[in-house]
C-alpha positions in Angstrom: 84.9 93.6 95.7 83.3 96.7 96.8 83.8 98.3 100.3 80.3 97.7 101.2 80.6 94.0 100.4 84.0 93.8 102.5 82.0 95.4 105.6 79.2 92.9 105.4 81.5 89.9 105.0 83.7 91.1 107.8 80.8 91.7 110.1 79.4 88.3 109.4 82.8 86.6 110.1 83.2 88.6 113.5 79.4 88.7 114.4 79.3 89.1 118.2 76.8 89.6 121.0 77.9 92.0 123.7 80.4 94.7 124.6 83.5 93.7 126.5 85.5 96.3 128.6 88.6 97.8 127.0 89.9 100.3 129.4 92.4 98.1 131.2 94.2 96.8 128.1 94.2 99.9 126.3 95.8 101.8 129.2 98.6 99.2 129.6 99.4 99.2 126.0 99.5 103.1 125.7 101.9 103.0 128.6 104.2 100.4 126.8 104.1 102.1 123.4 106.0 105.1 124.9 109.1 103.0 125.6 109.1 101.0 122.4 111.8 101.8 119.7 110.9 102.7 116.2 111.0 99.8 114.0 109.4 98.0 110.9 106.5 96.9 113.2 103.3 98.8 114.5 100.5 97.6 116.5 96.9 98.5 117.0 94.0 97.3 119.3 91.2 96.2 116.9 87.6 96.1 117.8 85.6 93.9 115.4 82.2 94.7 116.9 82.2 98.3 115.8 84.9 98.1 113.0 87.3 100.5 114.8 90.8 100.9 116.0 90.9 101.5 119.8 94.5 102.4 119.6 97.2 102.8 117.0 100.9 102.9 118.0 103.4 105.6 117.1 105.2 103.3 114.6 102.3 103.3 112.2 103.4 106.6 110.6 107.1 105.6 110.5 106.2 102.3 109.0 103.7 103.6 106.3 103.8 107.2 106.3 100.2 107.5 107.3 98.5 109.5 109.9 97.4 107.3 113.0 94.7 109.8 114.0 93.0 109.4 110.6 93.0 105.6 111.2 91.5 106.1 114.5 88.8 108.5 113.2 87.8 106.5 109.9 88.2 102.9 111.3 88.4 99.6 109.5 86.8 100.6 106.2 89.5 103.2 105.6 92.1 100.4 106.3 90.5 98.0 103.9 90.4 100.6 101.2 94.2 100.5 101.1 94.4 96.6 100.9 95.4 95.4 97.4 92.3 94.7 95.5 93.5 91.4 94.3 94.2 90.3 97.9 90.6 91.2 99.3 88.8 87.9 98.5 91.6 85.6 99.7 92.1 87.8 102.9 88.5 87.6 103.7 88.4 83.9 103.2 91.5 83.5 105.4 89.7 85.4 108.2 86.6 83.3 107.8 88.4 79.9 107.8 90.4 81.0 110.9 87.0 81.9 112.7 85.4 78.7 111.7 88.4 76.7 112.8 88.4 78.5 116.2 84.7 77.9 116.7 84.6 74.4 115.6 87.8 73.0 116.7 89.2 75.1 119.7 87.7 74.3 123.2 86.3 77.5 124.8 88.9 77.3 127.6 91.8 77.3 125.1 90.7 80.3 123.0 92.4 82.9 125.3 95.7 81.0 124.3 95.4 81.4 120.6 97.2 83.7 118.3 96.5 84.2 114.5 98.7 85.2 111.6 97.7 86.3 108.0 99.1 88.5 105.2 98.2 90.9 102.4 99.4 93.9 100.4 98.9 97.4 101.6 99.2 100.8 100.1 101.5 103.1 102.0 101.6 106.9 101.7 103.7 106.9 98.6 100.9 104.7 96.8 103.2 101.8 96.8 102.0 98.4 97.9 104.0 96.7 100.6 103.5 93.4 102.1 102.1 93.3 105.6 102.2 90.1 107.9 99.5 90.7 110.7 99.6 88.7 113.9 96.5 89.1 116.1 96.1 87.8 119.9 92.8 88.0 121.3 92.2 90.3 124.3 88.5 90.1 125.0 85.7 87.6 124.0 81.9 88.1 123.5 79.3 86.0 125.6 79.8 83.3 123.1 83.6 83.2 123.6 84.1 84.6 120.0 87.3 86.8 119.9 86.1 90.4 119.4 89.0 92.8 120.7 92.5 91.9 119.5 96.1 93.1 119.9 97.3 93.3 116.4 101.0 93.6 115.3 101.9 94.4 111.7 105.2 93.8 110.2 105.9 95.7 106.9 108.2 93.8 104.5 109.8 94.9 101.3 107.3 95.0 98.4 109.7 93.4 96.0 109.1 90.0 97.8 106.3 87.8 96.7 104.0 86.4 99.4 101.0 84.2 98.7 98.1 84.7 101.0 98.1 82.4 103.9 96.7 82.1 107.4 97.9 80.1 110.5 96.5 79.7 114.1 98.9 78.9 117.0 98.1 77.6 120.4 100.2 78.4 123.5 101.0 74.9 124.8 101.9 73.6 128.2 105.6 74.4 127.7 104.7 78.1 127.0 105.5 77.7 123.4 103.3 78.7 120.4 102.5 75.7 118.5 101.0 75.8 115.0 97.8 73.9 114.8 96.3 75.3 111.6 97.9 76.4 108.3 96.1 77.2 105.0 97.7 78.7 101.8 94.8 80.3 100.0 96.9 80.6 96.9 97.4 76.8 97.0 93.6 76.4 97.5 93.0 78.4 94.5 95.7 76.5 92.4 94.5 73.2 93.3 90.8 73.9 92.9 90.6 76.2 89.9 93.4 75.2 87.5 93.1 72.5 84.8 95.5 69.7 84.2 96.7 71.4 81.1 97.1 74.7 82.8 99.2 72.8 85.4 101.4 71.5 82.7 101.9 75.1 81.4 102.8 76.3 84.9 105.4 73.5 85.5 107.1 74.5 82.1 107.0 78.2 83.0 108.7 77.6 86.3 111.5 75.9 84.3 111.7 79.1 82.3 110.4 77.7 79.1 109.1 80.2 76.4 105.6 80.0 75.0 107.0 78.5 71.9 108.9 75.9 73.8 105.9 75.0 75.8 103.8 74.7 72.7 106.4 72.2 71.1 106.6 70.2 74.5 102.8 69.8 74.7 102.2 69.6 71.1 99.7 72.5 71.0 99.8 76.0 69.2 101.5 79.0 70.7 98.2 80.8 70.5 96.7 78.2 72.9 99.7 78.4 75.3 99.3 82.2 75.3 95.4 81.6 76.1 96.4 79.2 79.0 98.7 81.7 80.4 96.2 84.6 80.5 93.6 82.3 81.9 96.0 81.3 84.8 96.8 84.8 85.9 93.2 85.6 85.8 92.1 82.6 88.0 94.8 83.3 90.4 94.4 87.1 90.5 98.1 87.7 89.5 99.3 90.4 87.3 102.4 88.8 85.6 104.1 85.5 84.8 106.9 86.6 87.2 104.5 86.9 90.1 103.2 83.4 89.3 106.7 81.9 89.2 107.8 83.7 92.5 104.5 82.3 94.2 105.4 78.7 93.1 108.9 78.9 94.1 108.1 80.1 97.5 105.5 77.3 97.8 107.0 74.3 96.0 104.2 72.0 97.3 101.6 73.9 95.2 102.4 71.6 92.1 
């Protein structure tokens, strides 16, 4: 997906109608950041109306090796360009589904009590893709009570771990506890919607560590057919290797 397409899709998801005030929230978070220790988590204030970051915490550089001033200057398009290309479409779909869920299912009075989480792979200063889990809590809303300003926390996780793209929404309940009210694994959605029954048979045997020859004998098909199925499966799921596929399945056993 081209950066321009990302921008148009993102703006459509977060389309809003006025300009809420930011000064109070930004000032308080800046004051807090000075006292926070260095860690594997950084945070930003995101503005989905003008596709900018209003503030970037000091841990951004220690987590990713990147310059926070450049992020402030170049905004979200710069950030999007560092997301793994294979994660872009699922990431945008996760944002869109979260927004639709909020507007259709969450009463206006409860939207200030929501918190949202999603994940993707992101290229650091060493050109290595690391896993990022992003949790965003709305700070300000437009006149239609659509969240437009958010406090986003980003946790950086070892790149060797495999994370399927997923999204969740939590509501702060009467007991002051965040309760998960929405969850969607977008890898699961792709798997259930785009994979044929024969390809599912191949996937199940791959998880059992069967070779192409063993799969061919088990399913009574040729080895060339098995290899064709394997290539098609990886292409449909935007995966680069069988190992990545097996890792995804093992982490989400309900996919099959």
